[in-house]
C-alpha positions in Angstrom: 90.1 88.6 89.7 88.7 86.6 92.6 86.3 88.4 95.0 85.3 86.9 98.0 83.6 87.5 101.7 85.7 85.1 103.6 89.2 86.0 105.0 91.6 82.7 103.5 90.8 80.7 101.1 91.5 77.1 101.6 93.6 75.9 99.0 95.4 79.2 98.4 98.5 81.1 99.7 98.7 84.8 100.2 102.0 86.1 98.9 101.5 90.0 98.5 98.9 92.2 101.2 97.7 95.1 98.5 96.1 97.1 101.4 92.6 98.2 100.9 90.3 98.9 98.1 87.1 100.5 97.7 84.2 101.1 94.9 80.9 103.1 95.2 78.1 104.6 93.1 75.7 107.0 93.9 72.5 106.7 92.0 69.2 108.4 93.2 65.1 107.6 92.1 63.6 108.0 89.2 60.4 109.5 88.8 58.5 107.4 87.1 60.0 104.7 89.6 58.3 106.7 92.3 54.8 106.3 91.4 55.1 102.9 90.5 56.3 102.2 94.0 53.9 104.5 95.4 51.0 102.4 93.5 53.2 99.2 95.6 53.2 100.7 99.3 49.5 100.6 98.8 48.4 97.1 97.4 51.9 95.9 98.6 54.6 93.7 96.6 58.4 93.6 96.0 59.5 97.0 93.9 61.2 95.8 91.4 62.3 99.3 90.4 64.3 100.0 93.0 65.5 96.3 92.8 67.3 96.4 89.4 68.5 100.1 90.6 70.2 98.4 93.6 71.9 95.9 91.5 72.9 98.0 88.9 74.2 100.1 91.6 76.2 96.8 93.4 77.7 96.0 90.2 78.8 99.2 89.2 80.2 99.9 92.7 81.9 96.1 92.6 83.4 97.0 88.8 85.3 99.9 90.6 86.6 98.2 93.4 88.0 95.6 90.6 89.4 98.5 88.3 91.0 99.8 91.4 92.2 96.1 93.0 93.9 95.6 89.3 95.5 98.8 88.7 97.5 98.0 92.2 98.5 94.2 91.3 95.9 92.1 92.8 94.5 89.1 91.8 92.0 88.9 94.4 89.8 90.9 96.2 89.1 89.1 100.5 87.2 89.7 103.0 84.3 91.8 101.0 81.6 94.0 102.1 78.8 96.3 101.1 77.5 99.3 103.0 74.4 101.3 101.7 73.8 104.8 103.0 70.9 107.3 102.7 73.2 110.6 100.8 70.3 113.0 100.4 66.9 113.2 100.1 65.7 110.3 97.0 69.7 109.5 96.7 71.5 106.4 98.4 75.2 105.0 98.1 76.3 101.2 97.6 79.8 101.1 99.0 82.1 98.0 98.9 85.4 97.4 100.3 87.7 94.0 100.8 91.8 93.7 101.0 93.7 93.4 97.6 96.5 90.5 97.5 98.1 88.8 95.2 97.8 84.9 95.3 99.9 82.1 94.3 99.2 80.9 91.3 97.9 77.3 91.4 99.7 74.3 89.9 
C-alpha cells in the first residue's frame, strides 16, 4: 500500500477514486508516565514516554487507515493528513485521513 501526503504522484496514473478513508487511535496517559513527565517539567527535556505513546498511536491509526483502504480495493492513499485532539482529561486521539485510490499498474 502506497501512502503519501501528495495529491498526485509523479509517474503514476489514478484509474479509480474510491473516497475518503480514515483511522484513529485514542490513548490515555499512564500514571507512571505522568510522574516522569512531572519530573521532566521541573528540569526540562523531552517527555520520551509521551513521544513513544504518540508514535504508537500514529502507527495504530495508520494501520487502521490502510485496512480500510484495502477493504475497498485501494492500492494507495493520497493526500494523507494527521490530526490530534484532546478527548477527555488525560486522553487524546490521533486521527489520520486520506483519499483512497487505485493506481494503474506500472510496467
